[in-house]
N, C-alpha and C positions, 0 to 999 in steps of 0.2 A: 464377330465369330458367329458360327452356325448354332441356331439355337437348341439344336436337339445333343448337345454334347453336354455331359456331365463334369462338375470341375475339374477332374483328374485327366478326362480326354482334352478339356481345352487348354489345360497347362500344357499337354503335350503340344497339341496344335500350336499354342504361343512360341515355347521353345524352338521349334521346326521353323518358323518366321525368323527367331532371332538368330539361329544357326546359319539361316539363309541369307539373312541379311533385307529381309522383306517386311515391309511394311505392313501389320497387322489390316486384315480385311473384315468390316463389320458386315459387309453386303454386298457378294461376290458378284454384282451385276457388272455389266459392260458399259463403255462408254461408246463415243464414236470415234474408233482408234484408229482405222482405214480408209483410204476411198481405192475405189477398182479403177484403174487405169491402164493405158497400153504398157505393155512390157516385153518391146524388142519383138522376136521371133517367137516368144512364147505365148503372143496373144493379149489376153488381160492376164492383170494381177492384182495384187491387194499391196499397197503401200502405205506407210506408218505415217499418219497428219503430225505427228507430234512423238517427242520421245516417250518409249514405254518401255518401263522397267521391269526386269526380268519376273514372272510371279503374275504379270499382268494377265487376267482372263481378258482377252482380245474380242472375242466373237462367243455367241450364243446361239442356237439356229434350230428350230423344228424343222423334221423332215417333211419336204414336201409330198411325198409317200415313201413308203418301203416294201419291200419284197421280202417273203419269209421263205426258208428251207431252200436258198440258194446253193447248189451244188458247187464244190471246191473243184472237180476234176472236168466237169462239163458245165463251165461257167453258165453259159447261156443255152441251157437246154431246151426241149420244146416244153416243159412243163412251167420253167421259168419265163420264157417269151409269152405264155398264155398268163402267167400270175402278172407280167408286166401291162400287157394287153388290158386286163381288168382294172389295173390301177390307173391308167392312162384314160380311161373311159370316165373316171369318177373325176377327173380334175375340172376345174373351170377355166373357162377360155385363155383368160391371162396367167392360169399357171401353166396352162399347155404351152402357151408360147415362150414362157421362161423356159420351159425343158426343152424346146426345139430351138431355141435362140442358136441361130448359126456359130455365133461367137465360142459356143460350147465346144466344139470339135470340128474338123474337115470331113468328119467321118460321113458316108453317104448313106448308111442305115440307120435313120433317126430311131428308130424303133429300139436296134440292138445297141450298137456303138456307142450311143451319149448314155445310156445304163452304164455298160460295161467300164468307159472311161471315167465317168465321173460320180461313181457310186463310193459311199463310205460303209464300212463295216460296222453294224452296231451290236451285234450279240454273235456269239458263237454256241452252237447246239453239239453235244454230246457224240452225235452222228457225222460230225465235219462240216455239215451244213451250215449256213448262217443268214441271219438276217441283214439286209443290206439298204441303204435308202440316199433318195438324193437331195441334198442341200445346196439350194442353187447358189448362194452366197458364198458357202464353204467350197462349193468346186471352182472357186476363183484364185485359191491359193496355189501357187506352182510349187513344183519340187526342188529340192536340194538335197545332197547327200550330208550336207553340213547345214541341216534347219537352224532357224530360229524360234522355232515355235512348236508344238505338239497338238494334236488333235484327238479326240477323246469321245467317246459316246459316253453320256451320264444318264442312266435310266432313273435317277432321283428326281431330276429336273422337271420342272412344269408345273402343273396346277397341283398346289399342296393337298388337295383332298383326292387326286387322282393323277400323280404323276405321269406324263408320257414321254419323257425322257427330252434331252436336248443333246447338240453335237457341240463341244467346247472346243474353244483354241486357245493355247495358253501361251505367253512368251516364255522361254526357256533359256534368253540370256536378255542383256539389254539390245534394245532396236532403237536405231536412230531416227530420226525426222526423216522423211523420205526414204528409207532403207524399206525394201522389199521384202514381204514377211514369207517366209517358206517354210514348207512343212515337210516330210519324208516319207513318200509314197510306199516306199518297199524297206522299212525297218528289218524286215527279215532278213536281209541282205546287208546289214551293216558291217558287217565283218568280210564281206567278200572284196576281191580286188576291182578295180576300175572296169576292167573289160567285161566283168561279169555282170556287174551292176548296171553299165550301160546297154548289155546287151538284154536285160531282164526287161528295164525299162522300154526300150524299144520293142517289144515282142509284146508288152502287154499294154503301153501307153500311146505307144507309136510317135516317140520323138526320142531324141540323141541329146542326153543329157551333158550339159557345157556348165555346170556347178562349180565351185571352186575345188571341189574334191575329184572333180572329174577332169581337170586341166592339165598344165605342163609345168606350173610356178612351182618355186620350192616348197609353197606351203601344200601343194598336192602331192610332190613326192614325200614330203615328210608324212602325210598322211597315208600313202601307201603303205610305208613304210610301218607305220604305228599298226594299219590294219593287221598287216603281215604277222606282225608280233602278237596280235589278237587271236589270230588262228591258230598260233603256236600256243600261246597260253591256253587256249579254251580244250587244244586236245590235251595238252598236259594234264588240265583239270579232269578230263574225262577218265584220265589214265590215273589218277592218282585217287580212287574213292576208296581205300583200305582202312583198317582200326589199327595199323602200326602207327607209332609216334613219328618216324618217318615221313610216312605217306601224308598224314595229318597236316605236318607244318609244310610241305611241298603245296598241299592242298591249299591252306592259308596264303602262303606267298604268293601263288599264282592267282588267287581269287583278288588279292589288294592290288597285284601286278594292273590285272587284266581292268579292274576300277578304274586306277589311274590312267591308263590307256584311251578309256572312254570318256575320261576327262579332259584328256588332252584333243579329242575329237568333237569334244560337246554332244557324245551320244548319250542321252538320258535314258529313255523310258522306250521298250522295258527292261533292257538288258542290265542297265546298271540298278535297278530296282530287284531284279531275280539274284544279280550277284549278292547283294547286301543282304537277300535272304538265305543263299547257300553259307556265306560267312557267319549268319547269325545261328543257324543250324550246326553249324560244324563246332563253333563255340558253347552251344547248347548241348552237344552229345558229349563235349568234353568236360564239360562240368558236371554231368551225370556219371561220370567216373569214379572220381573222388578217390583218386587212388595216387601213388607216388609221380605218377605221370603230370597230373594236375595238382601242383602243391598248393599252389594259391586259387581257391576255388571263387573267392569274391572277385579277383581281378577278373577271372573267365568270365564268370555273369556280367562284369563291366562291359567288356569287349563284346558279349553277346547284345546286352540292350544297345550299345553303340550302333551296331550293326542293323540291328532292326532299325534302329531312328534313322540309319541309314536311307532303307527304303521308305520309311515315312517322308523324308525330306524329299526324295525324289518323287513322290506320288502329289505333295503338295505343291510343289514347284509347277509338273507337267499337268496335273488333272484337277487340282482345287482341291480345298480340304472340304468341300461338300461333295466329295466324291465316295462312290460306292468302295472303291479299293482304300480309300483312306479310314474308313469305318473300319474294313475288315483288318487293317494292320493296327489300327489301334487298340482293337479287340487281342489280336496277338500279341502285341508289346505286354497289356494288362496280364495274359496268361504267362508271359516269360518272367514277371516282376512277381 
């Protein structure tokens, strides 16, 4: 258990492990969980050396280098290119070889495209820019619209006196031995239909997605149907933000429906965590009414805390109990109690 937790917070983490049926982790360091080898037309990929239980921290990596203030609209602007050149000059010969490894991409522009196709977002700024880094091993994880792992930047990891942050990858479901470990490159398109997801991946990452969700199997067709229901539920949620009792009940039902649909498609973060937050805030507002519309305030508070703990469970599973997000959610739960 992370040492900085107080007893009440440690209890919350322990309860999350029990709800998720995860083994308690006393030291969330990683073992040698995967091997990098050929993955068909995708080039290289990461494959499980052995069975990996869900919730396992598969990988931790320090950035080879990072660039601050990367613009969202003009990703490789002249200013970003200049920052990239300055970072490349600082690399040792072996580090530069890692970055210029031709198996990274078939792109011809080694300076621009290798960064654009292989970077991971680390932090976001208020002005819409972000800090992005290159992680040589993590760049080998291939994409799936039905991933079995989640990546996250954890700024609290590293040297205890001066944390520099690390990229982490966690198993979001059990991964079988020799199964490829896959992450989602574009979670912001989780609700999108197959055609749009594939178009965005071709435009940004220059490949045609052939994952289970983008095929023609019964599983893929069921997934497309579920995602159409997700889009409908999302629109309904946006249109039911009023304070009338009917609107609140409709909002509650649609939030629960959307969470269940995400479960069917193994979509975890951040959508599911955000929906649990919306549900907890809905119950929190209702508890504050204390009138005939909320006859059982105690039951309402229980539902509020249950939803808040749903967010905690999702973060423990996808990000690890030592993540900044988990610390913040623990503080939020304490305030609700």
